C-alpha positions, 0 to 999 in steps of 0.5 A: 140136881138130878137129871130126873129132877131137871127132866121134871122141870122140863116137862113142867116148863114145857106144860107151861109154856104152851099153855101160855102161847095157846092162851095168846101170849107171846112167849119172849124167852124160855129159860132166859139167862142172865148174869145171875142165873136163868128165868124159866119164861119170860112172855108178854101177856098184852101190854105186860111183861110177866116173868114166869117161876115154874116149879114141877114135881111128881106125885108121891115124891117125898121131898119138897112141899106137899104142892110144887107151888109152895117151894117159890118161897120169899127167898126164891122170890127174891133170887126171881125179882133180881134175875128179872131186874137183870134181864131187863137191864141187858136188853134195854132195847127191848119195847117198852110195857105198861106193866111188869108182873111175876106168875108163880106156877106149880105142876104135879105130874104122874109118873108118865110126866103127864099134869095131874094138878096145876096152880097158876098165881098171876101177880103172885110176888 
């Protein structure tokens, strides 16, 4: 992954985390590491534990799908589910949850790194 793509992802994740916190969600962990990889955002929305997958892209780039959220395909969804299972098993001492949910977010940024378009799908998979 190039430095520019990594930075685009960081900007998108920062934006989404700030937006969730402003909506009253508790950000439990960002860039949560498991033995299998990393989860972008783990948060609490009331009594729901939410695993949030974020995809960011710059407007006008020629790689990937037209909308960043479309990059969260079936293969990526399976990976995030596996990561979530590992995350929960590695943190058994945490509180219980009434619901476990997987949300997907696509953020399109302008050249200055400002969000132009945000697609948020609650309970995406």
